[in-house]
C-alpha positions in Angstrom: 113.2 85.8 152.3 112.8 88.0 155.6 109.6 86.2 157.1 109.0 89.4 159.3 108.2 91.4 156.2 104.5 91.3 155.8 105.1 92.6 152.0 107.8 90.0 151.2 106.6 86.5 149.4 108.5 83.5 147.9 106.2 84.2 145.0 103.9 87.0 143.6 101.4 86.6 140.9 100.2 89.9 138.9 97.3 89.0 137.3 94.8 86.4 139.5 93.3 84.7 136.3 93.0 80.9 134.6 96.7 81.0 134.4 97.8 82.4 138.1 95.0 80.8 140.1 95.4 77.6 138.3 99.7 77.5 139.3 98.7 78.6 142.8 96.4 76.3 143.1 98.5 73.5 142.0 101.8 74.3 144.1 99.1 74.6 147.6 98.5 71.1 146.5 102.3 70.3 146.0 105.1 69.6 148.0 105.8 73.7 148.0 102.5 74.3 149.9 104.5 76.0 152.7 105.6 79.0 150.4 103.9 82.0 151.2 102.3 83.6 147.9 100.5 86.7 147.1 97.8 87.7 144.1 97.2 91.1 142.8 94.5 91.3 140.4 91.9 94.6 140.4 89.3 92.4 139.5 87.2 90.5 142.6 86.6 87.4 140.1 83.0 87.3 141.6 81.1 86.6 138.0 80.9 84.2 135.5 83.0 86.5 132.8 84.4 83.2 130.8 83.4 79.8 129.9 86.7 77.4 129.1 86.6 74.6 126.9 88.8 71.6 126.2 88.6 67.4 125.2 90.6 65.3 126.9 90.7 61.5 128.1 91.1 61.3 131.2 90.6 63.5 134.8 92.1 66.7 134.8 92.7 69.6 137.6 89.3 71.3 138.1 87.6 67.7 137.2 85.3 68.4 140.0 83.3 71.5 138.4 83.1 70.3 134.5 79.7 71.3 134.6 79.0 69.7 131.2 80.4 67.0 128.9 80.0 65.3 125.8 81.4 62.8 123.9 79.4 63.7 120.1 80.1 66.5 118.8 78.2 67.9 115.8 80.7 69.0 112.3 77.8 71.1 109.7 78.5 72.9 106.5 77.2 73.4 103.3 75.7 69.7 102.5 77.6 68.6 105.4 76.0 67.3 108.9 78.5 65.1 110.7 77.6 63.6 114.2 81.4 62.6 115.2 81.9 60.2 118.3 84.6 61.5 120.5 85.9 58.2 121.8 88.4 58.2 124.0 88.0 61.7 124.0 85.1 63.7 125.8 84.5 67.6 125.6 84.4 69.7 128.7 82.9 73.2 129.5 83.7 75.2 132.6 82.6 78.1 134.0 84.8 81.1 135.3 82.5 81.7 138.4 82.7 77.9 139.4 86.5 77.9 138.9 86.8 81.0 140.7 85.4 79.8 143.8 86.7 76.6 143.3 90.2 78.0 143.3 90.2 80.0 146.0 88.4 78.1 148.8 91.5 75.8 148.0 94.0 78.9 148.6 92.0 80.3 151.5 91.9 76.6 153.0 95.6 76.4 152.2 96.7 79.7 154.6 99.6 80.2 152.8 98.1 82.7 149.9 97.1 86.4 150.0 94.8 88.1 147.6 95.0 91.7 147.1 92.7 93.6 144.5 95.1 96.1 142.9 96.2 96.8 139.9 100.0 95.9 138.9 102.3 99.4 138.3 105.5 98.4 137.6 107.6 94.8 137.8 111.2 95.2 138.6 113.7 92.4 138.0 116.4 90.6 140.5 119.8 92.8 139.8 121.4 89.4 140.3 120.3 85.6 140.8 120.5 86.1 144.9 118.5 89.3 145.0 114.5 89.4 145.1 111.9 90.9 142.3 109.9 94.0 143.3 106.3 94.6 142.5 104.2 98.0 143.1 100.7 97.6 142.6 98.4 101.0 143.9 101.4 102.3 145.6 102.6 99.7 147.7 105.6 97.8 147.4 106.0 94.1 147.7 109.1 91.7 147.1 109.1 87.8 146.0 111.6 85.3 144.3 109.6 84.9 141.6 106.7 86.9 140.0 104.4 85.2 137.7 103.3 87.7 135.4 99.9 86.8 133.2 97.9 90.3 133.0 96.4 90.5 129.4 93.8 92.7 128.1 91.1 91.4 126.2 91.9 93.7 123.1 93.0 93.4 119.5 96.8 92.4 119.5 98.9 93.8 117.2 102.5 92.4 117.4 105.5 94.2 115.5 107.5 91.4 113.6 106.6 91.7 110.2 107.6 87.7 109.9 104.7 87.0 112.1 100.6 86.4 111.5 98.3 88.5 114.1 94.8 87.5 113.9 92.2 87.3 116.3 89.7 84.9 117.7 86.7 87.3 118.5 83.2 86.0 119.2 79.7 87.4 121.1 78.2 84.4 123.1 74.5 84.2 124.5 73.2 81.6 126.9 69.5 81.4 125.7 66.4 79.5 126.8 63.6 78.5 124.6 59.9 77.9 125.1 60.1 74.5 124.0 62.6 71.9 122.9 65.0 73.0 120.3 68.3 71.2 121.2 69.8 68.1 121.5 71.8 67.5 124.7 74.1 65.2 124.0 75.7 67.0 121.1 77.7 69.7 120.6 77.9 71.8 117.7 82.0 72.0 117.3 81.5 73.8 114.0 78.3 75.3 111.8 79.7 76.9 108.6 76.5 77.6 107.2 77.4 81.7 107.8 78.2 83.8 105.3 81.9 84.1 105.2 82.3 87.4 103.1 86.2 86.7 103.0 86.4 85.9 106.8 86.2 82.4 108.2 83.0 82.4 110.5 81.3 79.6 111.9 78.7 79.2 115.1 79.5 77.4 117.9 76.7 75.8 120.0 77.0 74.0 123.4 73.6 72.7 124.4 72.9 72.6 128.7 69.2 71.1 127.9 66.9 70.5 125.2 65.6 74.2 126.2 69.3 76.2 127.1 71.7 76.2 125.3 75.3 78.9 124.9 75.5 80.0 121.1 78.7 81.8 119.9 79.1 83.7 116.9 83.1 83.6 116.0 85.4 84.7 113.5 89.5 84.1 113.3 90.5 87.8 111.6 93.1 90.5 111.4 90.5 93.0 112.0 87.1 93.2 114.9 83.4 93.9 114.1 81.5 96.2 115.4 79.4 95.3 118.2 76.0 95.4 116.7 77.2 92.9 113.7 77.9 90.0 116.0 74.4 90.4 117.7 72.8 91.2 113.9 75.4 87.7 112.9 73.3 85.7 116.2 70.0 86.9 115.3 70.1 85.7 111.4 71.5 82.8 112.5 68.9 82.0 115.3 66.1 82.6 113.3 67.5 81.5 109.3 69.4 78.2 110.5 68.1 77.2 113.8 64.6 78.2 113.1 64.6 80.0 116.7 62.8 83.5 117.1 61.7 83.4 120.6 63.9 83.1 122.8 65.4 84.5 126.3 69.1 85.5 126.5 70.0 84.7 130.1 73.8 85.5 130.0 76.3 87.2 127.2 79.6 86.6 126.5 82.4 88.2 124.3 86.3 87.9 124.0 89.5 88.6 121.5 91.8 86.0 121.7 95.1 86.2 120.1 95.8 84.3 117.2 99.6 85.0 116.1 102.7 82.6 115.5 104.7 85.2 117.5 107.0 83.8 120.0 106.0 84.8 123.6 108.9 84.8 125.7 108.6 83.2 129.0 111.1 84.8 130.6 110.8 88.8 131.6 113.9 88.6 133.5 116.1 86.5 136.1 113.0 86.3 138.3 110.1 86.5 136.3 107.9 84.2 134.5 104.9 85.1 132.1 102.4 82.7 132.3 98.6 82.3 130.8 98.2 84.5 127.3 100.7 86.5 127.8 103.2 83.7 128.0 101.8 82.2 125.1 99.9 79.4 126.1 97.3 80.3 123.8 97.4 77.8 120.7 97.8 80.1 117.8 95.6 78.1 115.7 92.8 77.6 117.4 92.7 80.0 120.5 92.1 76.8 123.1 94.2 77.6 126.2 92.4 76.4 129.1 94.2 72.8 129.3 97.2 74.2 128.0 97.5 76.6 131.1 97.0 73.3 133.0 99.3 71.4 131.5 101.7 74.4 131.9 101.4 75.2 135.6 101.8 71.4 136.6 105.2 71.3 134.2 106.3 74.6 136.3 105.5 73.1 139.5 107.4 69.9 138.3 110.5 72.2 137.3 110.6 74.1 140.5 110.7 70.9 142.7 113.4 68.8 140.6 115.4 71.8 140.1 114.5 75.1 141.8 113.2 77.3 139.2 110.1 77.5 137.2 111.3 77.6 133.8 111.1 74.4 132.3 112.1 72.7 129.5 108.4 71.4 128.2 108.2 72.3 124.3 106.6 70.6 121.9 108.0 69.4 118.6 108.8 72.6 116.3 107.1 71.4 113.8 103.8 72.2 115.2 104.7 75.8 115.1 105.1 75.9 111.5 101.8 73.6 111.0 100.3 77.1 113.4 101.6 79.6 110.9 100.7 78.0 107.8 96.7 78.0 108.9 97.4 81.9 109.7 98.9 82.9 106.9 95.6 80.9 104.5 93.0 82.3 107.2 94.6 86.0 106.6 95.2 86.0 103.0 91.8 83.7 102.2 89.8 83.6 105.2 87.0 82.3 103.7 88.8 79.3 102.6 89.1 78.3 105.9 85.5 76.8 105.4 87.3 73.8 103.3 90.2 73.4 105.6 88.1 72.9 108.6 85.5 70.4 106.2 88.2 68.6 104.9 89.9 67.9 108.3 86.5 66.6 110.0 85.1 64.8 106.9 88.7 62.7 106.4 90.0 61.9 109.8 89.1 60.8 113.1 88.3 63.0 115.6 91.2 61.6 118.0 93.7 62.2 114.9 92.9 65.9 115.2 92.7 66.4 118.4 96.0 64.9 119.4 97.3 67.4 116.7 95.9 70.2 118.3 96.8 68.7 121.4 100.3 68.6 119.6 101.3 64.8 120.5 100.9 63.0 117.6 103.3 61.1 116.2 105.2 62.1 112.7 102.8 59.4 110.8 99.5 60.8 112.3 100.5 64.6 111.0 101.5 63.3 107.6 98.3 61.4 107.6 96.3 64.4 108.5 97.6 67.1 106.3 97.6 64.6 103.6 93.8 65.2 104.0 93.3 69.3 103.9 93.8 70.8 100.7 97.5 70.7 99.6 97.9 73.4 97.7 97.0 76.2 100.1 99.3 74.7 102.8 101.9 74.3 100.1 102.0 78.0 99.0 101.4 79.1 103.1 104.4 77.1 103.4 106.5 79.3 100.6 105.6 82.4 102.0 106.4 82.1 105.9 109.5 80.2 104.4 110.7 83.0 102.3 108.9 85.9 103.2 106.4 85.3 106.0 105.1 88.8 105.6 101.4 89.9 105.7 
């Protein structure tokens, strides 16, 4: 790399969200801290635009900015009200503004990362292994040994492969404050299924921050989005009808659309271009969770660059998890209202630790079989035949 050229870097990040900032911060805290890096993003990342949740048994990257954690979860459905002990896991939340400030402070302290507020217009791969990739942003040309592309617009995603399923996780969340005590701060509600399903899997998710303040999200897993007023009406109805809350102040509002698909997202966009984050397929197809998967992927990329000189690592989950995801997506697409039955069976018949290990794609074959034996078997057998022989939705 020609160090005298101000527009030439070892690494360029196209996009400066969770994936790029996580990887850049882990790089500057590794033996590769000397590398010169550039982050290009049109957004200044100066507001709280996301809330990331995950579960873990141990400290993780950015542990210091975890704002809340819960050792107990609630699962609520018609006639079912479970209080679940998550041991040895706990459930954690990070607010994006804290994450942006924390990672940017790490990058600034390193003195090796340049952040430019600009929109990437094009990325051109290297001609051969010894060449550099080219990135054009707001008319300026940059070059780098490696480009990590995490650009993703949170809108409904539709691929073109007829063998794959294309659903979305879409939601509206309000952080509210009530005039009196309404919430149980030590227990988050992972699922409350006491909302009309209307042929689509729907639930409400509540993160209590105190007895009077909580984030309440109305969430759907479906192929199509709702009109904005429908999300608001559903939240108002849930708060009044299920929680008896009619007086509250909305402190913050959050909405998002997350792809839920079993389509493969190729990691390589060229010899010197690697897709990361949502663009790189780091969203769990059957749940929409991504934050911890992004941290694990970032660590694997760093290790691969140190040990092998390339970011393209070989870390892959067992293939069976892709099949499990595809079966659930098939059920949710064809018979979305049956999702209520599936998730109720999962949480009433399994310890939380088994479910989390399954979703983390680290459970043993025996654990997986024990879990799958608890769900409505006829739905999954039918789904397996559909994806095995046609997979057309």
